[in-house]
Every structure is written in structure tokens, then in C-alpha cells.
C-alpha positions, 0 to 999 in steps of 0.5 A: 445015282442021285446027287445034290450039289450045292453052291457056295454059301458066303458071308453077310452082314446082318440085314444082308442077303445071300442066295443058295442053289442046289442042283440035282442029277440022276433023278426025276427032279420035277417029282421030288420034294425039295428041302433046305435044312441048317445045322450049327456045330453041336446042334440038331439039323433044323428045318428051314424050307421045303417045296413040292406043289407048295412051299413051307417055311420054318417060323424063324425064317418066314417072311425073310427066306424064299424057296423056289425051283426051276425044274428045267434046270433041276435046281432049287434055290433059297433066297435069304434076305434080312439075315440075322446072326442066328442064321449062321449055320451049314445049310443042306439041300435035301430031296425026297421022292413022293410016296407014303407019308412025308413030313417035310420038316423032318430031316429023316424023311429025306433020302438024298442030301447035298454036301452042305455049305457054310453061311455066316452072318455077322452083327 
């Protein structure tokens, strides 16, 4: 059984920073492609960032957010700087074992998901 547990989100002012983490148990974390997605009420889940042997970012967060992983701790992080009100959403951690064709920005390609955590950014 693979489980992903996310840290609490939080509140920030525009221009501020928050750091999210997601800890994985029950799988071979070092082999997993890890991703972050976000979803606002009534909207589709959208890709934020992913990491395998390299990193990937949505254009909307490039230069502001950094994804990283600590394989010794089975944890993936999302450092969010220069936050904007449009970053307000529930953020989800996701995992996918390698194999087949994987499009990292496609939510349906991930197998396991965290519980989601609320991030709010005020103006």
C-alpha cells in the first residue's frame, strides 16, 4: 500500500513564500516520478511541477517555484516563492512508478495522490 501524506499548506501575502512537503510510504520512492498539482473550486486539476531525473514546471510557476526531493527521507518538496493570489488552490502531491509512456503534466498518468492541502495567497 502506497500512501502520500502532505504537510499543511498555509496563508501568505502576495510576494511571500510557502514550502510544502509530501512524504511517501509503502513504495520505492527513489524510482517514482513525483508531481505537484493544484485545483481551485470548480476548476480542473492543473499541473504545477514534477521531478524524476530532471524537473518540470508549468509556465505559470517557472522561476518562482522549485520542486526537490530527498530520497533518504522519501519526501518531495515544493518551495513556492513570489506567491500570487492566483496561486490560491488546494495542492496535491502525486506519484507514479516508471514504465510505459508518462506525460508528467497529465494528472491521469499518476497513480497515487496525497490528501491535498490548502494554500491561500492574499493581495
